[in-house]
C-alpha positions as CSV (number, residue, x, y, z in Angstrom):
1,M,51.9,68.7,22.4
2,S,52.7,66.5,25.5
3,L,56.1,65.6,26.7
4,L,57.5,62.1,27.1
5,S,59.3,61.8,30.4
6,F,62.1,59.3,30.0
7,K,63.7,57.2,32.8
8,L,66.6,54.7,32.8
9,L,67.6,52.9,36.0
10,V,70.9,50.9,36.0
11,D,72.2,48.5,38.5
12,T,75.9,49.4,38.7
13,S,78.6,47.7,40.7
14,E,78.1,50.3,43.5
15,D,74.5,51.4,43.4
16,V,71.5,52.2,41.2
17,E,72.1,55.1,38.9
18,A,69.3,57.0,37.2
19,V,69.2,58.9,33.9
20,K,66.1,61.1,33.3
21,G,64.9,63.5,30.7
22,D,62.0,64.8,28.6
23,T,61.3,64.8,24.9
24,E,58.4,66.1,22.9
25,L,55.7,63.7,21.7
26,S,55.5,64.8,18.1
27,K,54.1,63.2,15.0
28,G,56.5,61.0,13.1
29,I,59.7,59.4,14.4
30,I,60.7,59.9,18.0
31,R,64.2,58.8,19.0
32,I,65.3,58.8,22.6
33,A,69.0,58.2,23.3
34,C,71.2,58.8,26.3
35,E,74.6,58.2,27.9
36,A,74.0,55.1,30.1
37,P,76.1,54.2,33.2
38,K,78.0,50.9,33.1
39,G,75.9,48.1,34.5
40,H,72.7,46.1,34.0
41,I,69.3,47.7,33.0
42,R,66.7,47.6,35.8
43,E,64.1,49.8,34.1
44,L,63.9,51.7,30.8
45,S,60.6,53.6,30.4
46,A,58.9,56.7,29.3
47,E,55.5,58.2,30.1
48,T,53.2,60.9,28.7
49,V,49.7,62.3,29.3
50,I,47.1,61.6,26.7
51,D,43.4,62.6,26.4
52,I,41.1,59.7,26.0
53,D,37.4,60.3,25.5
54,G,34.8,58.0,26.9
55,D,33.6,56.9,23.5
56,E,37.1,55.9,22.1
57,M,38.3,52.4,21.5
58,I,41.7,51.1,22.5
59,F,43.8,48.4,20.9
60,V,47.0,46.9,22.3
61,N,48.8,44.2,20.4
62,G,49.1,40.9,22.3
63,Y,52.4,39.2,23.0
64,Q,52.2,36.6,20.3
65,T,50.0,35.4,17.5
66,W,47.6,33.4,19.7
67,T,47.2,36.1,22.3
68,H,43.7,37.5,22.2
69,S,43.9,41.1,20.9
70,P,40.5,42.8,20.6
71,E,39.6,46.5,20.8
72,F,38.6,47.6,24.3
73,S,36.2,50.3,25.5
74,V,37.7,52.7,28.1
75,T,35.9,50.8,30.9
76,D,36.7,47.3,29.9
77,V,38.9,44.9,31.9
78,Q,41.8,43.2,30.1
79,K,41.5,39.7,31.6
80,T,44.3,38.2,33.6
81,Y,44.3,34.5,33.3
82,G,45.4,31.9,35.8
83,K,45.7,34.0,38.9
84,K,43.3,31.7,40.8
85,L,44.6,28.5,39.1
86,P,46.1,26.1,41.7
87,G,49.9,25.9,41.4
88,A,49.8,22.1,40.7
89,L,47.5,22.7,37.7
90,K,49.8,25.5,36.4
91,N,52.8,23.2,36.7
92,R,51.0,20.4,35.0
93,F,49.8,22.3,31.9
94,H,52.3,25.2,31.7
95,L,49.6,27.6,30.5
96,D,51.8,30.5,31.4
97,S,54.4,29.4,28.8
98,Y,52.2,30.0,25.8
99,G,52.0,33.8,26.4
100,D,53.7,36.4,28.6
101,L,52.2,35.6,32.0
102,F,55.5,34.1,33.2
103,F,57.2,37.6,32.9
104,Q,54.4,40.2,32.5
105,K,52.1,41.5,35.3
106,Y,48.6,42.6,34.4
107,S,46.7,44.9,36.8
108,G,43.2,43.6,36.1
109,K,41.9,47.1,36.6
110,P,39.2,48.6,34.3
111,G,40.7,50.8,31.6
112,V,44.3,49.6,31.9
113,F,45.6,47.7,28.9
114,I,49.0,46.3,28.1
115,G,50.4,45.3,24.7
116,Y,53.5,44.9,22.6
117,S,55.1,46.8,19.7
118,Y,52.1,48.9,18.8
119,C,48.8,50.2,20.0
120,Y,46.2,52.6,18.9
121,I,43.3,54.8,20.2
122,R,40.4,55.1,17.8
123,K,37.5,57.5,17.7
124,G,35.2,56.6,14.8
125,E,37.5,56.6,11.7
126,A,40.2,58.6,13.4
127,F,43.3,56.7,14.7
128,R,46.1,57.7,17.0
129,L,48.9,55.1,16.5
130,F,51.8,54.6,18.8
131,A,54.4,52.1,17.6
132,S,57.9,50.9,17.8
133,L,60.4,51.1,14.9
134,D,62.9,48.6,16.4
135,E,62.3,45.8,18.8
136,E,65.8,44.3,18.9
137,P,66.8,46.2,22.1
138,G,63.7,44.8,23.8
139,Y,60.0,44.5,23.2
140,T,58.3,47.9,23.5
141,V,55.5,47.5,26.0
142,F,52.7,50.0,25.8
143,T,50.4,50.4,28.8
144,V,47.4,52.6,28.1
145,D,45.7,53.8,31.3
146,A,42.4,55.3,30.2
147,A,41.3,56.1,33.8
148,S,44.3,58.3,34.5
149,G,44.9,59.5,30.9
150,R,48.5,58.2,30.7
151,L,50.5,56.2,28.3
152,H,53.4,54.3,29.8
153,I,56.1,52.9,27.4
154,S,58.8,50.5,28.6
155,R,61.5,48.2,27.1
156,D,61.5,44.6,28.0
157,C,65.2,44.5,28.6
158,R,65.7,44.1,32.3
159,G,69.2,42.6,33.1
160,V,70.7,43.5,29.7
161,K,74.2,45.1,30.0
162,C,74.6,48.7,29.1
163,G,77.3,51.5,29.3
164,G,77.9,54.4,27.0
165,D,75.6,55.4,24.1
166,L,72.2,53.8,24.5
167,K,69.4,53.9,21.9
168,A,66.6,53.8,24.4
169,F,63.5,54.1,22.2
170,E,62.8,54.5,18.5
171,L,59.1,55.3,18.4
172,F,56.5,56.4,15.8
173,Y,53.4,58.4,16.4
174,A,50.7,59.3,13.8
175,E,47.2,60.6,13.7
176,G,44.7,60.1,10.8
177,A,42.7,57.6,8.9
178,E,43.5,53.9,9.3
179,D,45.4,53.4,6.1
180,E,47.1,56.7,6.5
181,V,48.7,56.0,9.9
182,F,49.6,52.3,9.2
183,D,51.1,53.2,5.8
184,A,53.2,55.9,7.5
185,W,54.4,53.5,10.2
186,F,55.7,50.9,7.7
187,S,57.2,53.7,5.5
188,A,59.1,54.9,8.6
189,M,60.4,51.4,9.1
190,E,61.2,51.1,5.4
191,L,59.6,47.7,5.5
192,K,57.8,45.9,2.8
193,P,56.2,42.4,2.8
194,R,58.2,39.6,1.1
195,T,55.1,38.7,-1.0
196,S,51.8,40.3,-1.8
197,E,50.3,37.0,-3.2
198,K,47.1,35.9,-1.8
199,L,47.0,32.1,-1.4
200,A,44.1,29.7,-0.9
201,G,43.9,26.0,-0.3
202,Y,43.6,23.1,2.1
203,T,45.3,22.1,5.4
204,S,44.8,18.8,7.1
205,W,44.7,19.8,10.8
206,Y,41.2,21.0,11.6
207,N,39.4,17.9,10.5
208,R,42.0,15.1,10.5
209,Y,44.1,16.6,13.3
210,N,47.1,14.4,13.8
211,K,45.4,11.2,12.6
212,I,46.6,11.5,9.1
213,D,48.0,9.0,6.6
214,E,48.4,8.5,2.8
215,K,45.0,7.1,2.4
216,C,42.9,9.8,4.0
217,L,45.1,12.6,2.5
218,L,44.9,11.1,-1.0
219,S,41.1,11.2,-0.6
220,D,41.2,14.8,0.5
221,L,43.5,15.6,-2.4
222,E,41.0,14.2,-4.8
223,G,38.3,16.3,-3.2
224,A,40.5,19.4,-3.4
225,E,41.1,18.8,-7.1
226,K,37.3,19.2,-7.7
227,V,37.2,22.6,-5.9
228,L,40.5,24.4,-5.7
229,K,42.4,26.2,-8.4
230,K,45.8,25.4,-9.9
231,G,48.5,27.0,-7.8
232,D,46.6,26.7,-4.6
233,L,48.1,25.1,-1.5
234,F,47.7,21.6,-0.2
235,Q,49.4,21.4,3.3
236,I,50.1,18.4,5.4
237,D,49.9,19.3,9.1
238,D,51.0,17.5,12.3
239,G,51.0,13.7,12.4
240,W,53.5,12.8,9.7
241,Q,56.6,12.8,12.0
242,T,57.4,10.1,14.6
243,A,57.8,12.8,17.3
244,V,57.9,16.6,17.6
245,G,61.6,17.3,17.2
246,D,62.4,14.2,15.1
247,W,61.8,15.9,11.7
248,L,63.9,13.5,9.7
249,S,61.9,10.5,10.9
250,V,58.7,10.0,8.9
251,R,56.0,7.6,10.2
252,E,56.3,4.7,7.8
253,D,53.1,3.1,9.0
254,R,51.3,6.2,7.8
255,F,53.3,7.2,4.8
256,P,54.9,4.0,3.5
257,S,55.7,5.6,0.2
258,G,57.5,8.5,1.8
259,L,56.8,12.3,1.7
260,R,58.5,12.9,-1.6
261,A,56.1,10.5,-3.3
262,F,53.2,12.4,-1.7
263,T,54.6,15.8,-2.7
264,D,54.8,14.5,-6.3
265,K,51.1,13.6,-6.2
266,I,50.3,17.1,-4.9
267,H,52.3,18.7,-7.6
268,G,50.7,16.4,-10.1
269,K,47.3,18.0,-9.3
270,G,48.8,21.5,-9.9
271,F,49.0,22.5,-6.2
272,K,51.7,23.9,-4.1
273,A,52.8,21.4,-1.4
274,G,53.1,22.5,2.2
275,L,54.4,20.8,5.4
276,W,54.0,21.6,9.1
277,L,56.9,21.7,11.6
278,A,57.6,23.1,15.0
279,P,61.4,23.7,14.6
280,F,62.2,25.2,18.0
281,G,60.5,22.5,20.1
282,A,61.0,18.9,21.1
283,Q,58.6,16.6,23.0
284,E,59.9,14.7,26.0
285,S,59.5,11.4,24.3
286,S,61.5,12.4,21.1
287,E,64.8,10.9,20.2
288,L,66.2,14.5,19.9
289,Y,65.3,15.2,23.6
290,K,66.8,11.9,24.8
291,K,70.0,12.0,22.8
292,H,70.8,15.8,22.8
293,P,69.9,17.2,26.2
294,D,72.5,20.0,25.6
295,W,70.3,21.3,22.7
296,V,67.5,22.1,25.1
297,L,67.0,25.7,26.5
298,R,67.9,25.7,30.3
299,P,67.3,29.1,31.8
300,G,68.3,28.7,35.5
301,G,69.6,25.2,34.8
302,K,66.2,23.6,34.2
303,P,64.7,22.6,30.8
304,W,62.2,25.2,29.7
305,C,58.8,23.6,29.1
306,A,57.0,25.4,26.3
307,G,53.7,23.6,26.8
308,V,52.0,20.2,26.9
309,N,50.4,19.7,23.5
310,W,52.2,16.3,23.0
311,G,53.0,15.8,26.6
312,P,55.7,18.1,27.8
313,F,57.7,19.7,25.0
314,Y,60.7,22.0,25.4
315,G,62.3,25.0,23.8
316,L,65.6,24.5,21.8
317,D,68.7,26.6,21.9
318,I,69.6,28.5,18.7
319,D,73.0,29.2,20.2
320,N,73.9,25.5,20.0
321,A,75.8,25.0,16.7
322,Q,75.0,21.3,16.5
323,F,71.3,22.1,16.8
324,V,71.5,24.8,14.1
325,E,73.3,22.2,11.8
326,Y,70.5,19.8,12.5
327,L,67.9,22.4,11.5
328,E,69.8,23.2,8.3
329,K,69.7,19.5,7.4
330,V,66.0,19.3,8.2
331,F,65.1,22.2,5.9
332,R,67.4,20.9,3.1
333,T,65.5,17.6,3.3
334,V,62.1,19.2,3.5
335,T,62.6,21.8,0.7
336,Q,65.0,20.0,-1.6
337,D,64.7,16.2,-1.1
338,W,61.0,16.2,-0.3
339,N,60.4,19.2,-2.6
340,F,57.9,21.1,-0.4
341,D,57.1,24.7,-1.6
342,F,55.7,26.0,1.7
343,V,56.4,25.4,5.4
344,K,54.2,26.2,8.3
345,L,56.5,26.8,11.2
346,D,54.6,26.6,14.5
347,F,55.3,27.2,18.3
348,L,58.0,29.6,17.3
349,Y,57.8,31.5,20.7
350,A,59.7,28.5,22.2
351,A,63.0,29.8,20.8
352,A,63.1,33.0,22.9
353,P,61.3,32.8,26.3
354,Y,64.1,34.7,28.0
355,G,67.0,37.0,27.0
356,T,70.5,37.2,28.5
357,E,72.7,40.0,29.7
358,E,73.9,40.3,26.1
359,E,70.6,40.1,24.3
360,S,67.0,41.0,25.0
361,R,64.1,38.4,24.7
362,A,63.0,40.2,21.5
363,G,66.5,40.3,20.1
364,R,66.7,36.6,20.4
365,M,63.3,36.1,18.8
366,I,64.3,38.3,15.8
367,R,67.6,36.3,15.5
368,A,65.6,33.0,15.5
369,M,63.3,34.4,12.7
370,K,66.3,35.4,10.7
371,L,67.7,31.9,11.1
372,L,64.5,30.4,9.7
373,R,64.4,32.8,6.9
374,R,68.0,31.9,5.9
375,I,67.5,28.1,6.0
376,C,64.1,28.3,4.2
377,G,65.7,30.2,1.3
378,D,63.1,31.3,-1.2
379,K,60.5,28.8,-0.1
380,L,57.3,30.2,1.3
381,M,57.3,30.4,5.1
382,L,54.3,30.7,7.4
383,G,55.1,31.8,11.0
384,C,52.7,30.7,13.8
385,G,52.8,31.1,17.5
386,V,55.3,33.9,17.2
387,P,55.5,37.5,18.6
388,L,54.4,39.5,15.6
389,M,57.0,42.3,15.1
390,P,60.0,39.9,15.0
391,A,58.2,38.2,12.0
392,F,57.8,41.5,10.1
393,G,59.4,41.3,6.7
394,L,60.8,37.8,7.4
395,A,57.7,35.5,7.2
396,D,55.9,35.4,3.9
397,Y,52.6,34.6,5.7
398,C,52.0,34.9,9.5
399,R,49.2,33.8,11.8
400,I,47.6,36.8,13.4
401,G,45.3,35.0,15.8
402,C,44.7,31.9,17.9
403,D,43.6,28.6,16.5
404,V,40.0,28.2,15.5
405,G,37.9,25.2,16.7
406,P,34.9,23.3,15.5
407,D,33.0,25.1,18.3
408,W,32.6,28.8,19.2
409,D,34.8,29.3,22.3
410,S,36.3,26.2,23.8
411,T,35.4,24.9,27.3
412,A,34.6,26.9,30.4
413,L,37.9,25.9,32.0
414,M,39.9,27.2,29.1
415,R,37.9,30.4,29.0
416,M,38.8,31.0,32.6
417,T,42.5,30.1,32.5
418,H,44.0,30.3,29.0
419,R,44.4,33.5,27.0
420,E,46.1,31.7,24.0
421,R,43.4,29.1,23.9
422,V,41.6,27.6,20.8
423,S,38.7,29.9,20.1
424,T,36.8,30.7,17.0
425,K,35.3,33.8,18.7
426,N,38.7,35.1,19.6
427,S,40.2,34.3,16.2
428,I,37.6,36.5,14.6
429,D,38.6,39.4,16.9
430,D,42.3,38.9,16.1
431,T,41.6,38.8,12.4
432,T,39.6,41.9,12.5
433,F,41.8,44.1,14.8
434,R,45.2,43.0,13.3
435,R,43.9,43.5,9.7
436,Q,46.2,46.4,9.2
437,L,49.3,44.1,9.1
438,N,48.0,42.3,6.0
439,G,50.0,43.3,3.0
440,R,52.3,45.5,5.1
441,A,54.2,43.3,7.5
442,F,53.4,40.0,5.7
443,M,50.3,38.3,4.4
444,N,47.9,37.6,7.3
445,D,46.9,34.0,8.1
446,P,43.6,34.2,9.9
447,D,43.4,30.3,10.2
448,V,40.8,28.1,8.6
449,F,37.1,28.4,8.0
450,F,34.5,25.6,8.0
451,L,31.6,24.8,5.7
452,R,31.1,21.1,6.7
453,D,28.3,19.8,8.8
454,E,30.1,16.8,10.3
455,N,32.7,17.2,13.1
456,C,31.6,20.8,13.6
457,K,29.4,22.4,16.2
458,L,29.4,26.0,14.7
459,T,26.1,27.4,13.6
460,E,25.6,28.5,10.0
461,E,25.8,32.1,11.2
462,E,29.0,31.5,13.1
463,K,30.5,29.8,10.1
464,K,29.6,32.9,8.0
465,L,31.1,35.3,10.5
466,L,34.3,33.3,10.3
467,Y,34.7,32.9,6.6
468,T,33.7,36.5,6.0
469,A,36.4,37.8,8.4
470,N,39.0,35.5,6.9
471,A,38.2,36.4,3.3
472,S,37.9,40.1,4.0
473,Y,41.0,40.6,6.1
474,G,43.3,37.7,5.3
475,G,46.1,36.9,2.8
476,L,45.8,33.1,3.3
477,L,42.4,31.4,2.9
478,L,42.4,27.7,4.0
479,T,39.9,25.1,4.9
480,S,40.3,21.6,6.3
481,D,37.0,20.2,5.1
482,D,36.8,17.0,3.1
483,M,35.7,18.7,-0.1
484,N,34.5,15.3,-1.5
485,K,31.5,15.8,0.9
486,W,30.6,19.3,-0.3
487,D,27.3,19.5,-2.1
488,G,26.4,22.0,-4.8
489,A,25.3,24.6,-2.3
490,K,28.6,24.4,-0.4
491,K,30.7,24.6,-3.6
492,E,28.7,27.7,-4.6
493,T,29.3,29.2,-1.1
494,Y,33.0,28.5,-1.5
495,K,33.0,30.2,-5.0
496,N,31.5,33.3,-3.4
497,I,34.1,33.2,-0.6
498,R,36.9,33.1,-3.2
499,E,35.4,36.1,-4.9
500,M,35.3,38.0,-1.6
501,F,38.9,37.0,-1.0
502,G,40.0,38.2,-4.5
503,A,42.1,35.2,-5.6
């Protein structure tokens, strides 16, 4: 069996000190620890030689839920987006913020693939799985170099203070069939999902988008009653709030009766009621951003822009006690006063773009997920736009791919510049190749499927590919179609999809 060659570089007060060593790459749990000099970590890495045949496939898990994560052949190129994008365009749209491009470098070379938390090499039905057992010290970054036959493993913890006993890596390696290696990994973590319940239903986003109000949702609720089952989900998505960040301010022009009255109507039909929020973000025009600038994350002194979905929006600081108190009030209102059973929590990566000398980026993300779990209580929680391993065992349901769209693969500009873009094509890849997490880490949310003809450019074959993947590999099965418009044939198709889904 090969050796893992371990290296730690520490910036001390006087110089750079190095600690090196070797450990055997054996099946099961691999722990690497050392006595670290006092200082700040510059590099923490390990490397080993691996044999990769020309017909094997390689999977590396992308940074967060929306990061395209397919299997690669040994000669494929993992695309690096935005390198040729003009700086002014980057600064305007902040495309780097959605993923890892603001801190991770990709080679763009054939056969070199970088991912987070776990990866595998597959030959037919035989898997070799390399995985992390603990991401709190820093994301475990796997670089598979098929051309040179090397596996490089590093911790994303540059700048974190150290000194004394250091748990450098806690890794897991397994060989065998798909279920065998993934069952063994989760057993080694002693981790079980919070729920094993498959859930089907409706969400408003992918037809109404943010143009929602009581009238159109009541109509969709009537359509859902004709098709869905008791206990299914009816979820209100973006558009109910006055601004992203102002979660206690409902748009009265759209919901004059208030959200509790609408929740009562959902429950009256026998459905679970769900609501969308983005708890760690605030748009520039929100009252929160204007009145509480100290709640905003400011690495390097400047507000950190998480994207431009509603114009610029900014990450919020979970170390600010007043912000946490505000979130606690928001979730008491949503789950108790408004009586929602389910929350879809989006753009979660905004909580942890950077670490500090006391805490890694991953450690902060895990702490943010634990905060959400605490304030959600026993309500069902869907994580979205989040690095996956920090959500293990904390989210009940979790998106495992990018947003789908009413077309196949977005625009040419987005295909050239944006790895976390809206893409039905990429979503099917993500659903397929992250399928092993379903029922182990959480219940997978593969995003919605479409049966409708209006407001949709997908072909019938593309629709079938999408709903087949979602029903086969997902734990959440949602549509945004107006089911009032489904004819008998579409209702029969939906019945068959539900049978495939098994709930």
